[in-house]
GUVOTOR-647472 format. One record per atom (N, C-alpha, C): atom name; x, y, z. Coordinates in steps of 0.05 Angstrom, whole numbers, plus 5000, padded with zeros to 4 digits. Example, Ala and Ser with C-alpha at 12.3 -4.5 7.8 and 13.67 -1.06 7.14 Angstrom:
REM GUVOTOR-647472
R gukol    u    v    w
R     N 5264 4886 5156
R    CA 5246 4910 5156
R     C 5264 4934 5156
R     N 5257 4955 5142
R    CA 5273 4979 5143
R     C 5258 5001 5157
This chain:
REM GUVOTOR-647472
R gukol    u    v    w
R     N 9107 7389 1032
R    CA 9122 7415 1030
R     C 9121 7424 1001
R     N 9117 7450 0998
R    CA 9117 7462 0971
R     C 9145 7461 0959
R     N 9147 7452 0934
R    CA 9173 7449 0921
R     C 9186 7476 0916
R     N 9212 7478 0922
R    CA 9227 7503 0918
R     C 9245 7499 0894
R     N 9246 7519 0877
R    CA 9264 7517 0853
R     C 9287 7536 0856
R     N 9308 7530 0840
R    CA 9331 7548 0839
R     C 9339 7552 0811
R     N 9355 7573 0806
R    CA 9364 7578 0779
R     C 9384 7556 0771
R     N 9386 7551 0745
R    CA 9405 7531 0735
R     C 9429 7546 0724
R     N 9451 7530 0722
R    CA 9475 7541 0709
R     C 9498 7542 0728
R     N 9521 7550 0718
R    CA 9546 7551 0733
R     C 9548 7576 0749
R     N 9570 7578 0764
R    CA 9576 7601 0781
R     C 9603 7611 0774
R     N 9606 7637 0769
R    CA 9632 7648 0763
R     C 9650 7647 0787
R     N 9676 7647 0783
R    CA 9695 7646 0806
R     C 9692 7669 0824
R     N 9685 7693 0813
R    CA 9682 7717 0829
R     C 9659 7715 0848
R     N 9638 7702 0839
R    CA 9614 7700 0856
R     C 9611 7673 0870
R     N 9632 7657 0870
R    CA 9630 7630 0881
R     C 9625 7629 0910
R     N 9639 7646 0926
R    CA 9636 7646 0955
R     C 9608 7655 0963
R     N 9599 7676 0950
R    CA 9572 7686 0956
R     C 9551 7666 0948
R     N 9555 7653 0925
R    CA 9535 7633 0916
R     C 9535 7609 0936
R     N 9558 7601 0946
R    CA 9559 7580 0965
R     C 9544 7586 0990
R     N 9549 7610 1001
R    CA 9536 7618 1026
R     C 9506 7619 1022
R     N 9497 7630 1000
R    CA 9468 7632 0994
R     C 9455 7605 0991
R     N 9468 7587 0977
R    CA 9457 7560 0972
R     C 9456 7544 0998
R     N 9477 7547 1014
R    CA 9477 7533 1040
R     C 9454 7542 1058
R     N 9450 7568 1059
R    CA 9428 7579 1075
R     C 9401 7569 1066
R     N 9397 7569 1039
R    CA 9372 7560 1028
R     C 9367 7530 1033
R     N 9387 7514 1028
R    CA 9385 7485 1032
R     C 9380 7479 1062
R     N 9394 7493 1079
R    CA 9391 7488 1108
R     C 9363 7493 1117
R     N 9351 7515 1107
R    CA 9324 7521 1115
R     C 9304 7500 1106
R     N 9308 7489 1082
R    CA 9290 7468 1073
R     C 9293 7443 1090
R     N 9318 7436 1097
R    CA 9322 7412 1113
R     C 9311 7416 1141
R     N 9314 7439 1153
R    CA 9303 7444 1180
R     C 9273 7442 1181
R     N 9260 7448 1158
R    CA 9231 7446 1156
R     C 9221 7418 1149
R     N 9240 7399 1149
R    CA 9232 7371 1143
R     C 9232 7364 1114
R     N 9244 7381 1097
R    CA 9245 7376 1068
R     C 9269 7358 1061
R     N 9268 7350 1035
R    CA 9288 7332 1024
R     C 9302 7348 1002
R     N 9329 7348 1002
R    CA 9344 7363 0982
R     C 9361 7344 0965
R     N 9369 7354 0942
R    CA 9388 7341 0924
R     C 9413 7358 0924
R     N 9436 7347 0931
R    CA 9459 7364 0936
R     C 9485 7350 0929
R     N 9507 7365 0924
R    CA 9533 7353 0918
R     C 9547 7345 0944
R     N 9561 7322 0944
R    CA 9575 7313 0967
R     C 9605 7308 0959
R     N 9619 7296 0977
R    CA 9647 7290 0972
R     C 9651 7265 0954
R     N 9629 7251 0948
R    CA 9630 7228 0930
R     C 9611 7234 0906
R     N 9587 7223 0907
R    CA 9568 7228 0886
R     C 9547 7249 0894
R     N 9529 7257 0876
R    CA 9507 7274 0884
R     C 9489 7257 0902
R     N 9478 7271 0923
R    CA 9463 7256 0943
R     C 9436 7268 0948
R     N 9419 7251 0960
R    CA 9393 7259 0970
R     C 9397 7262 1000
R     N 9387 7284 1012
R    CA 9392 7288 1040
R     C 9368 7300 1055
R     N 9369 7297 1081
R    CA 9348 7308 1099
R     C 9360 7308 1127
R     N 9344 7318 1146
R    CA 9351 7318 1174
R     C 9350 7289 1184
R     N 9373 7278 1192
R    CA 9374 7251 1201
R     C 9362 7245 1228
R     N 9353 7266 1242
R    CA 9339 7263 1267
R     C 9309 7264 1264
R     N 9300 7268 1240
R    CA 9271 7271 1233
R     C 9261 7246 1220
R     N 9246 7228 1234
R    CA 9237 7203 1222
R     C 9220 7207 1197
R     N 9203 7228 1197
R    CA 9185 7232 1174
R     C 9201 7240 1149
R     N 9222 7257 1153
R    CA 9238 7265 1130
R     C 9254 7241 1120
R     N 9265 7224 1138
R    CA 9279 7201 1130
R     C 9261 7182 1114
R     N 9236 7179 1123
R    CA 9218 7162 1108
R     C 9213 7172 1080
R     N 9213 7198 1076
R    CA 9210 7209 1049
R     C 9233 7200 1031
R     N 9257 7200 1042
R    CA 9280 7192 1026
R     C 9278 7163 1018
R     N 9270 7146 1036
R    CA 9266 7118 1029
R     C 9246 7115 1007
R     N 9224 7130 1008
R    CA 9203 7129 0988
R     C 9213 7138 0961
R     N 9228 7160 0961
R    CA 9239 7171 0936
R     C 9258 7150 0922
R     N 9274 7137 0938
R    CA 9293 7118 0927
R     C 9281 7091 0922
R     N 9257 7086 0932
R    CA 9244 7060 0931
R     C 9262 7039 0944
R     N 9272 7047 0966
R    CA 9292 7031 0981
R     C 9279 7017 1004
R     N 9285 6991 1008
R    CA 9274 6976 1031
R     C 9283 6990 1057
R     N 9265 6992 1076
R    CA 9271 7007 1100
R     C 9289 6991 1119
R     N 9297 6967 1111
R    CA 9316 6952 1128
R     C 9345 6956 1118
R     N 9348 6974 1098
R    CA 9375 6981 1088
R     C 9382 7009 1097
R     N 9399 7010 1118
R    CA 9405 7036 1130
R     C 9420 7055 1111
R     N 9417 7081 1116
R    CA 9432 7101 1101
R     C 9452 7115 1120
R     N 9472 7127 1108
R    CA 9493 7140 1124
R     C 9485 7169 1129
R     N 9501 7181 1147
R    CA 9498 7210 1152
R     C 9526 7223 1148
R     N 9525 7249 1142
R    CA 9549 7265 1139
R     C 9551 7284 1163
R     N 9576 7289 1172
R    CA 9581 7310 1191
R     C 9605 7326 1181
R     N 9610 7349 1194
R    CA 9632 7366 1186
R     C 9657 7362 1202
R     N 9656 7347 1224
R    CA 9680 7343 1240
R     C 9678 7317 1256
R     N 9700 7308 1266
R    CA 9701 7284 1284
R     C 9686 7290 1310
R     N 9687 7315 1319
R    CA 9672 7323 1344
R     C 9642 7318 1340
R     N 9633 7324 1316
R    CA 9604 7320 1310
R     C 9597 7291 1310
R     N 9615 7274 1301
R    CA 9609 7245 1301
R     C 9602 7235 1329
R     N 9616 7246 1349
R    CA 9611 7237 1377
R     C 9583 7242 1386
R     N 9569 7261 1373
R    CA 9541 7267 1381
R     C 9522 7245 1373
R     N 9530 7228 1353
R    CA 9512 7209 1342
R     C 9520 7180 1345
R     N 9540 7175 1361
R    CA 9548 7147 1367
R     C 9550 7144 1397
R     N 9544 7119 1406
R    CA 9545 7114 1435
R     C 9574 7114 1445
R     N 9592 7104 1427
R    CA 9620 7102 1434
R     C 9637 7107 1409
R     N 9656 7125 1410
R    CA 9674 7131 1388
R     C 9702 7124 1396
R     N 9713 7102 1385
R    CA 9741 7094 1392
R     C 9761 7116 1386
R     N 9781 7119 1402
R    CA 9801 7140 1398
R     C 9814 7139 1370
R     N 9817 7114 1360
R    CA 9830 7111 1334
R     C 9814 7123 1311
R     N 9788 7127 1315
R    CA 9771 7138 1295
R     C 9780 7165 1286
R     N 9789 7182 1304
R    CA 9798 7208 1297
R     C 9823 7208 1279
R     N 9841 7190 1285
R    CA 9864 7187 1267
R     C 9857 7177 1240
R     N 9839 7158 1239
R    CA 9830 7147 1213
R     C 9817 7169 1196
R     N 9800 7186 1209
R    CA 9787 7207 1195
R     C 9807 7228 1185
R     N 9825 7236 1203
R    CA 9844 7257 1196
R     C 9863 7249 1174
R     N 9873 7225 1174
R    CA 9894 7217 1156
R     C 9885 7201 1131
R     N 9859 7196 1129
R    CA 9849 7183 1105
R     C 9853 7201 1080
R     N 9864 7189 1059
R    CA 9869 7205 1035
R     C 9845 7205 1015
R     N 9823 7193 1023
R    CA 9799 7193 1006
R     C 9775 7192 1025
R     N 9751 7198 1015
R    CA 9728 7197 1033
R     C 9726 7170 1048
R     N 9720 7172 1074
R    CA 9719 7148 1091
R     C 9693 7147 1106
R     N 9678 7126 1101
R    CA 9653 7121 1117
R     C 9659 7100 1138
R     N 9655 7107 1163
R    CA 9659 7089 1185
R     C 9633 7080 1196
R     N 9630 7053 1199
R    CA 9606 7042 1211
R     C 9612 7037 1241
R     N 9598 7051 1258
R    CA 9602 7049 1287
R     C 9581 7030 1299
R     N 9587 7019 1322
R    CA 9570 6998 1334
R     C 9542 7007 1341
R     N 9539 7032 1351
R    CA 9513 7040 1361
R     C 9508 7070 1355
R     N 9487 7075 1339
R    CA 9480 7103 1333
R     C 9460 7113 1354
R     N 9461 7139 1359
R    CA 9443 7152 1379
R     C 9433 7178 1367
R     N 9410 7187 1377
R    CA 9398 7213 1369
R     C 9392 7214 1339
R     N 9386 7192 1327
R    CA 9380 7190 1299
R     C 9353 7177 1294
R     N 9341 7183 1271
R    CA 9317 7169 1264
R     C 9323 7139 1263
R     N 9305 7122 1275
R    CA 9311 7094 1277
R     C 9318 7080 1250
R     N 9306 7090 1228
R    CA 9310 7077 1202
R     C 9339 7081 1192
R     N 9354 7099 1204
R    CA 9382 7103 1195
R     C 9402 7083 1207
R     N 9393 7068 1227
R    CA 9411 7049 1239
R     C 9405 7021 1228
R     N 9426 7004 1228
R    CA 9422 6977 1219
R     C 9407 6961 1240
R     N 9401 6936 1233
R    CA 9385 6919 1251
R     C 9400 6914 1277
R     N 9427 6916 1276
R    CA 9443 6913 1300
R     C 9448 6939 1315
R     N 9436 6961 1305
R    CA 9439 6987 1318
R     C 9462 7004 1307
R     N 9477 6993 1289
R    CA 9501 7007 1278
R     C 9493 7030 1260
R     N 9512 7048 1256
R    CA 9506 7071 1238
R     C 9532 7078 1223
R     N 9528 7086 1197
R    CA 9550 7094 1181
R     C 9552 7125 1180
R     N 9576 7135 1186
R    CA 9580 7164 1187
R     C 9605 7171 1171
R     N 9604 7193 1155
R    CA 9628 7203 1141
R     C 9631 7232 1147
R     N 9656 7240 1154
R    CA 9663 7268 1157
R     C 9670 7278 1130
R     N 9654 7296 1119
R    CA 9659 7306 1092
R     C 9678 7330 1092
R     N 9695 7330 1072
R    CA 9714 7353 1068
R     C 9706 7369 1043
R     N 9685 7361 1031
R    CA 9675 7376 1007
R     C 9662 7402 1016
R     N 9667 7423 1001
R    CA 9660 7450 1009
R     C 9631 7454 1016
R     N 9613 7446 0998
R    CA 9585 7451 1002
R     C 9573 7435 1025
R     N 9577 7408 1024
R    CA 9565 7391 1044
R     C 9576 7396 1072
R     N 9602 7404 1074
R    CA 9613 7410 1100
R     C 9601 7436 1111
R     N 9598 7456 1094
R    CA 9586 7481 1103
R     C 9557 7477 1111
R     N 9543 7460 1097
R    CA 9515 7454 1103
R     C 9513 7440 1131
R     N 9531 7421 1135
R    CA 9531 7407 1161
R     C 9536 7427 1184
R     N 9555 7445 1180
R    CA 9561 7464 1201
R     C 9538 7483 1207
R     N 9524 7491 1186
R    CA 9501 7509 1190
R     C 9477 7495 1203
R     N 9473 7470 1195
R    CA 9450 7455 1205
R     C 9453 7448 1235
R     N 9477 7439 1242
R    CA 9482 7428 1268
R     C 9463 7405 1274
R     N 9457 7390 1253
R    CA 9441 7366 1255
R     C 9454 7345 1237
R     N 9447 7319 1242
R    CA 9458 7298 1224
R     C 9446 7301 1196
R     N 9462 7300 1175
R    CA 9452 7303 1148
R     C 9453 7276 1133
R     N 9430 7266 1126
R    CA 9429 7241 1111
R     C 9443 7245 1084
R     N 9457 7224 1076
R    CA 9470 7225 1050
R     C 9467 7197 1037
R     N 9451 7196 1016
R    CA 9448 7172 1001
R     C 9448 7179 0971
R     N 9459 7162 0955
R    CA 9462 7169 0927
R     C 9435 7176 0914
R     N 9436 7196 0895
R    CA 9412 7207 0883
R     C 9403 7189 0860
R     N 9394 7166 0866
R    CA 9384 7147 0846
R     C 9363 7129 0858
R     N 9347 7117 0840
R    CA 9329 7096 0849
R     C 9346 7071 0856
R     N 9339 7058 0878
R    CA 9355 7035 0887
R     C 9357 7015 0864
R     N 9382 7006 0860
R    CA 9387 6986 0839
R     C 9396 6998 0813
R     N 9396 7025 0810
R    CA 9406 7038 0786
R     C 9432 7052 0793
R     N 9448 7059 0772
R    CA 9474 7071 0778
R     C 9472 7097 0793
R     N 9491 7101 0811
R    CA 9493 7126 0826
R     C 9504 7148 0808
R     N 9493 7172 0809
R    CA 9502 7194 0792
R     C 9527 7208 0803
R     N 9549 7206 0789
R    CA 9573 7219 0797
R     C 9572 7249 0792
R     N 9557 7257 0771
R    CA 9555 7285 0763
R     C 9525 7292 0759
R     N 9519 7318 0760
R    CA 9491 7326 0761
R     C 9475 7317 0737
R     N 9487 7318 0713
R    CA 9471 7311 0689
R     C 9463 7282 0688
R     N 9474 7265 0705
R    CA 9467 7237 0706
R     C 9443 7231 0724
R     N 9433 7251 0737
R    CA 9410 7247 0755
R     C 9384 7245 0739
R     N 9368 7226 0746
R    CA 9343 7221 0730
R     C 9322 7242 0736
R     N 9305 7248 0716
R    CA 9284 7268 0720
R     C 9265 7260 0743
R     N 9262 7234 0747
R    CA 9244 7225 0769
R     C 9255 7234 0796
R     N 9281 7232 0800
R    CA 9293 7241 0825
R     C 9291 7272 0828
R     N 9297 7286 0806
R    CA 9296 7315 0807
R     C 9268 7325 0814
R     N 9247 7312 0805
R    CA 9220 7320 0811
R     C 9211 7312 0839
R     N 9223 7292 0850
R    CA 9213 7281 0875
R     C 9223 7297 0900
R     N 9246 7310 0898
R    CA 9256 7324 0921
R     C 9244 7352 0924
R     N 9248 7364 0948
R    CA 9236 7390 0953
R     C 9254 7413 0943
R     N 9280 7408 0940
R    CA 9298 7429 0931
R     C 9323 7416 0918
R     N 9331 7428 0896
R    CA 9355 7419 0881
R     C 9375 7441 0884
R     N 9398 7435 0897
R    CA 9419 7455 0901
R     C 9431 7463 0874
R     N 9435 7488 0870
R    CA 9446 7499 0845
R     C 9476 7496 0844
R     N 9489 7497 0867
R    CA 9518 7497 0869
R     C 9530 7471 0858
R     N 9551 7474 0841
R    CA 9566 7453 0829
R     C 9551 7436 0808
R     N 9529 7446 0798
R    CA 9515 7430 0777
R     C 9532 7426 0752
R     N 9550 7446 0747
R    CA 9566 7444 0722
R     C 9593 7431 0727
R     N 9597 7420 0751
R    CA 9623 7407 0757
R     C 9622 7378 0746
R     N 9641 7372 0728
R    CA 9640 7345 0715
R     C 9663 7327 0726
R     N 9676 7335 0747
R    CA 9696 7318 0760
R     C 9682 7294 0773
R     N 9694 7271 0771
R    CA 9682 7247 0782
R     C 9698 7238 0807
R     N 9686 7241 0830
R    CA 9700 7235 0855
R     C 9701 7205 0860
R     N 9720 7197 0876
R    CA 9722 7169 0884
R     C 9699 7162 0903
R     N 9689 7137 0902
R    CA 9671 7128 0923
R     C 9686 7125 0949
R     N 9671 7126 0971
R    CA 9685 7125 0997
R     C 9694 7097 1003
R     N 9715 7096 1019
R    CA 9722 7071 1032
R     C 9702 7067 1055
R     N 9694 7042 1059
R    CA 9675 7036 1081
R     C 9688 7017 1100
R     N 9688 7024 1126
R    CA 9702 7009 1146
R     C 9683 7005 1170
R     N 9683 6980 1181
R    CA 9668 6975 1206
R     C 9688 6978 1229
R     N 9682 6995 1248
R    CA 9700 7000 1271
R     C 9685 6994 1297
R     N 9695 6974 1311
R    CA 9682 6966 1336
R     C 9691 6984 1359
R     N 9675 6983 1380
R    CA 9681 7000 1403
R     C 9708 6995 1416
R     N 9718 6970 1412
R    CA 9744 6963 1423
R     C 9768 6970 1405
R     N 9761 6983 1382
R    CA 9782 6992 1363
R     C 9788 6973 1341
R     N 9776 6949 1341
R    CA 9780 6930 1320
R     C 9765 6940 1295
R     N 9777 6936 1271
R    CA 9764 6946 1247
R     C 9766 6925 1225
R     N 9747 6929 1206
R    CA 9746 6911 1182
R     C 9739 6928 1158
R     N 9754 6926 1137
R    CA 9747 6941 1112
R     C 9725 6927 1097
R     N 9703 6941 1094
R    CA 9679 6930 1080
R     C 9680 6937 1050
R     N 9692 6960 1043
R    CA 9696 6968 1015
R     C 9722 6984 1014
R     N 9742 6975 0998
R    CA 9767 6989 0997
R     C 9764 7018 0985
């Protein structure tokens, strides 16, 4: 895919809504065509693609130099969307998602309708419902599972803010989202929880 560029710099408050809409539309088009984007999430800056497209997912693994036996998570915009990508979603999952006071990644027993590389060796899949403005809007527009993995080479620190992203990553993706590049707030990493179909859960990362 031919690399797409965007202008650099911040966005004024007056033009923020318009800029968001424009960037979401542009990023969604790239993802639908099988491209890989660099974008802001509810935790760190992430590398993303269509999670139902095996070729696009393979590109992300290659960019990160990540072993393909290490599954990546997906983002959705709502708990209803989660149900599209898991074989069984325990009722308690909705309460956990709604009332969590920080980003929450839930590992479900069995993923469905996803590129095989996104699921663990046991078939499990990690999904987070994002409340961050850009990533949530992108998920709604795509109506597809959105891969979310930190924008770094595996084994190196994850970039909490845009300026921490390495030139190698910036050059490797098909599109770099312009929105929130000047945001220097450092979000909390997500809590990670394993939730079994019977409602039993285990905290993997507080």
